[in-house]
N, C-alpha and C positions, 0 to 999 in steps of 0.2 A: 685401722684400715680405712675408716671413712675420711681421714685427713688427706689421703693421697689425691682424692678427687675433688677437693674443695674449690680448686681453681677451674674445674671443667665448666662451671656455669658461665665463666667469662669467655670460654673458647668459642662457643657458637656465635657470639656477637663479634668476635675477632675475625671469623671466617665468612661472615655474612654481612653484606652491605645493608640489608634491610633490618628493621627492628622487629622481626617476627619472633614469636615465642618459640624457643627450641622444642623440637619434638623429642620427648623422652622415650627411649626404647630400651626394653630389656632384651635379653638374649632370646627368650621364648617369643616375644612379640616380633623380633627381627625375623625369626624363622617362619612365623606365621605369614608375615608380609611376603617373604621370599617364595614361600610355597604357593601363594595366591597370585602374585603380580610379576614375578621375575620372568625373564625371557626363557630361562631353563624350564620353568614350570609350564609355560605355554608350549614349548617343544615336547615335553614329556606327555602333556595332555593330548596333543595331536597325534603323537606316535601311538599312544594307546588307542585312540579312536580309530586309527587306521587298522590296527590289529583286530579291534572289535568287529569292524565291518568285513574284514577278511574272514574271520571265523563265522560271522553271520552268513556270508556267502557259502561257506562250506556246509553249514547246517541246512541252508535253503536248497542246496544241491541234493540233499538226501530226501527231500520232499517231492511229491509229484509236481510237475511243471506243465502248464498249459500254454501252447504256442499257436498263434494265428498267423497263417501265411496267406498273403493275398497278392494277386496281380489284377487290380481293378479293371484295367483296360490296356490292351496291347494291339496296336493297329499296324498292319503291314500294307504297303503298296510298292511292289517292286517287280522285276522280271526274274523269273526263275526257270531253270532248265528242266524240261520235261521230255519224256520219250514218246515219240509218235509211232505207234505200232503199225499203222497203215503204211507209212513211208519208211519205217525202220531207221529213223534218224532221231537225234536229240535236237529239240528246238527250244527257243526261249518264248515263254508266254507271260503275259502280264497277269499279275495276281494281286487281289485285294482281299484282306481278311481281318476279322475282328476277333480278339480272344480275351477271355476273362477267366480267373481262377481264384478259388478260396478254399482253405482247408484248416481244420482244427486238429491238433495233435496233443495228446497227453502222454508224458514219458515219466518213467520211474526207474531210477538207478538202483541196482541191487548190489549192496556191498559184499555179500557173501560170495556171489558168483562172479561179480565184476561185469555183469551184463546189463542191458537196458530193456525194459518192458515198455511197449507203447501201444496206444489205441488212437486211431485217427479216422477222420471222415473228411471227404472233400467233394467239390463240385466244380466242373469246368464247362465253359460255354465257348463254342466256336461258330463263327458265321462267315461264309465265303461270299464276297461281294463281286459281282461281275456277270459274265454270260451264264456261268453255271452257279446259280445261287442255291445255297443250302445252309441249313442250320443244324447243329448237333449239340446235345448235352451229354456229358458223361459224368457219372456219379459213383462214389464209393460210400455207401451209407455207413459202413463200419468196417474197419480192418484192425485186427489184433495181431501183434507180433512180438518177437523177442530176438535180440541179437547180442552176440558177445564173442570174445576171442576164446578159442579152445586151447587148453594147456598153456596158456600164456600168462602174461603179467597182469595182475589184478591191481590197478591203480586205486580203485575205491577202497580196498582193504588197507592199503598203506596210508591213504589219506585219513582213514578212520582212526589210525593209531597216532599219526603225526600231528594233525591239525589241532586236536584238543590239547596236546602237549605244547604246541606253539602258543596257543591262546593262554594257557596257564602260565607259560613263561612271560608272555607280554604283560599279564596282570602283575606278576611279581616284579617285572622290570619297571613298571610304572611306580610301584612302591619303592623299589630300589632307587629310582631317579629322584623321588621325593626326599628320601633320606640323604641322598647325595647333595641335594639342594640344602638340606639342613646343615650338613657338614661344611659346605661352602659358605653358607650364611654365618656359621660360627667363626669361620676363618676371617671373613671381612669384618665381622663384629670385633674380634679381638685385635685385628690389625689396626682398626680405628681406635680402639680402647688404648692400645699401646702408644699410638701417635698422640692421642689426647693427653695421656699421662706425661709423655715426654715434653709436650708443649707446656703443660701446667708446671712441671718441674723447671723448665727453662724460664718461664715467667717469674717463678719464685726465686730462681738463682740470679736473675738480673737484678731484682729488687734487693736481694740479700747481698750480692756482690757490690752494688753501689753503696749500700749501708756500711758494709765492712770496710770498703775503701775510704769512705769518709771518716770512719772511726780511726783507720790506720793513719790518715793524714794528721789527725789531731794528736795521736800518740807519737807520731814521728817528730812533731814539733817539740814535744817534751822529751825527746830522745828515749821513748819507751820501747820503740822497735827500730830495727835497722832499715837502711834505705833498700836493701835487697828484699826484705819482707814487704815493704811498701810497694816496690815494683811488682812483686808476686801478686799482691792484692789487686793492683791495677790490671795486671795481665788476666787475672781471674775474671774481673769485671768485663774486660773486652771479649774474652772467650765466651762468657755467658751470653753476651749480645749476639755473637756469631752463632752460638748454639741455638739461640732463640730463632734466628732467621732460618736455619736449616730445619728446625723442628716445625716451624710454620709451613714450610714447603712440603715436608713429609705429611703434615696433618691435612693439607689441602688435597694431596694425592690420595691419602687413605679415605678422606671424606668423599671424594669423587668416585672412587672404586665402590664405596659402600652404597651411596645413593644410586649409582648406575646398576649395581647388581639387584637392588630392590626395586628398580624401575620407578624411583621417586623423582620429583622435580630436582634439577641439579643444584638449585639455590636453597634447598630445604636445610635449615639449621638442625642439627641433631645433637642430642646429649645422651650418652649411654649410661645406663644403670647396670653396673657389673653384678653378676650373680654372687650370692653369698657362698661361703664355703659349703660345698655339697655334702649332703649326708651320705653315709656309706652305702653303696649299692653292691650287692654281692653278685658277681658274674662267674659262675663255675665254668671252667674251661671245657669240660666234656659236654655240658649243656649247650654252650655256645657253638661247639663243633656240630652237635646234633641238629641244632636249629639252622645252621648254615647249610648243611647237607639237604635239609628238608625244604628250605625256603629260598635260598639264594638262586636268582635266575640263571646264573652261570651253570649250576648243576643241571637245571632243567634243559638248558641249551645244549649241554654236553650229551644228554640223552637223545635230544632231537638230532644232533649231528650223527650219532651212531645209527639211529633209525634211518636217516636219509642215506647213509652209506650202505646199510643192509638192503634198503630198497633198490639202490642202484645195482647191487650184486644180483638180487633176484631178477631184476629187469634184464640185465645183460646175459645172465645164464639162460633164461627162458627164450630169449631171442636168438641165442647162438645156435639152436638146433633147427627150428622151423617155426613159422607163424601159421596159425590156423584160425579161421573165423567161421561162425555159424550164424545163419539168418533164417528165420521161419516166420511166416505170416499166413493168416487165414481171414477171409473177408468176403465181401460181395461187391459187384460192380455192374454197371449197366450203361448202355448207350441208346439214346433216343433223339428224335427230332423235336420234341417238346419237353418242357420241364417236368410235367406230371409223369410221362412215360419213363423218364430217366430213373424213377424210384419204384417202378412196377416190376415185379418178378425179377429181381436182380439175380445175376448168375454168381455162383460161388467162385472165388479166386483163391488159389493156393500157391504159395511160393515157399520153397525150401532150397537153401543153397549152402554149400560148404566150400570155403576157399582155403587154399594152401599156398604157402610161400616157402619153398625149400631152397636153402643156399647150397648149390652144387660145388661151385668153386668161388671162394671169396678170398683166397690166399691168407686165411687165418685172421681176417679183420674182426669178425665177431668174437672169436676165441680170445683175441688180444684185448678187446674191450672188456670181456668178462674177467680176464686176469688183472687188468688195470683196476677194475672195480674192487676186486678182492684186496689188492695191495692198498688201495685208498682206504678200505675199511680197517686194515691193520694199522695204517698210519693214523687214522682218526682215533682209534682206541688208545694208542700210545699217547697221542697229543692230549686227549681228554684226561688220561690218567695224570699227566704232568700238570695240566691246568688245575685239576682238583687238588693235587698235592700242594701246589703253590698257593691256592686259595686257602686251604686248611692252615698252611704255615702263616699266612697273613692274619688269619683269625687268632692263632696262638700268640703271635707277637703283639697284636693289638690288645688282646685281653691282658697279657702280662704288663704291657705299658700302662693300661688303665689302672690295674690294681696297684702299681707302683705310684702313679700320680696322686692317688688319694692321700697317701702319706706325705708326699712332697708338698702338697698344698698347705697342709697344717704347718709343716716345717718352714715353708716360705713365708707364711703369714706371721709366724712367731719371729722370724729373722727380720722381717720388715718392721714390726713394732719395736724391736730392740734397736734397729738401725735409726729409726726416727728419734727415739729417746736419746740415743747416743749423740746424734748430730745436734739436737736441741741443747743438750747439756754442754757439749763442746763449744757450740756457738756462744752460749751465755758465758762460759769460762773465758773464751777469747775476748769477748767485749770488756770484761773486767780485768783482763791482762793475766789470767792464770793458765792460758793455753796458747801454744805457738801456732804459726800458720800451717805447719806440716800436719799437725793433729787435726786442724779444722778441715784441710783439704782431704785428708784420708777419711775423715768421718763423713764428709759430703759424698765422696765417691761410693762409700759403702751404702749410704742411704739410697742413692740412685740405683745401684745394682740390686739392692734388696727389693725395691719397688718393681723394677723390671722383672725380677725373678718370680715375684708373686703373680704378676699378670701372665707371665709365660707358663707358670704351673697351672693356672686356671685354664688358659688356652689349650694346653696339652691334654688336660683332663677332659674338657668338653669335646675336643676334636676326636679323642680316642673313644669317648662315649658314643658320639654320633656315627663314627666309623663302624663300631661294633653293631649298632642298630642297622646300619646299611648292609653289612656283610651277613647278618643273621636274620634280618627282618623280624626281629623279636624285641618286645619291650620288657626289659628285665626288671623295671620298677613295678609294672602292673602284672608281670609274669603271664603275658599272653602275646600271641602273634600280632604284629602291627596290622595285618589285614583285618583282624577282628575290630580293632579300634577304628580303622578307616571305614569299614562297612557300617559301623555303628554311627559314625558322624554323618556319613553321606547317604544313609538309608539304603545301602546296597545289599 
């Protein structure tokens, strides 16, 4: 197995003009760099931060809030229409006035009832400037009140059910995105590994082709091989050089895709260290399905969609009949010509109001919206069911593929070792004249195919492994949820 990559040490110098020491990367190290530095990691982090602050705003809205409202100064100088009782006519008079206002309000939203409790206090100052000068202060030392809709839609109740679910989904989506980055990193890793291997084989084939052609010319001189066999060896040497050129182009493309995904310098020389044959990891199908249902963000998002649809049904049904609102407050107020008297012997202020909005004729608009919301809820439930079935099927297929790949890797490794030995033996026999050109060509093709099959088996194994982690958000090696390891690493 080690022999496959003996030429990879030469590859980095071939693709880099500088004499830098190649960066040796394992699969695990590649995934770590991608999770830390890739563009996808940056996007995932910022999406999570956005969801965090959205949830933080929701929690803050459940706490009391303090609001300061002020109009520090407001000056008027204009002509305004006034009624002159002596002449029984409206006339315009010039007016100048100065006005200031300040107030503090504390509010608390109540999830159970959907109403808002408030306490406020304010002070206003007004001064008339001109012929009739006067000054007034008006104060509300304290006012306590409550307002809400009656028999109506309670938005606070639904937010209390939906927002925590949305944040839980965003947390799991962040972990899902990180595992998706791991899967993508594995893909570019093995794409580069395959390109490096093909380039290494192409380099060896060029050298081998030139050597065999030189030997063929000597043997042709002594009539040991035919001219057709000599031409075949020359054709193989030419094809080997063409294959090397194509392999070099593919290697540069794979290298560019690799360093771009990891957000590395574009001229960074990289040498990959392929993982060894993995030890058997047991992934029971039922356990994978159970973890997917519990952890996959798609399942949480499906629940959110149903709750959102149910909220719309509740809102449209309650607004289809009538809207009613209730407002009540009790407090004290006073008016005086100086600041001190504005707070002396304040008078009690009581306000109670009930508002109604009853649709008499709306030609079925509200009823139609309610029926649309019900239909949307039914569609959402069916769509969610189909999505969950598709996701479960994806888990089943991926687990089955993973379990099969474990056996294929061992078989591909054995086939590769046998193909290497067979090619070396055939090559030696050809040099001493005991094997023909057809046997050598067939042996070489089998060696190439076996080496590619081994890397493909490794690639399929690790892609299936990281896809299962992504779908289930579960570490089957440590037998714990990925969130546990993530929180342990980052102290969350």
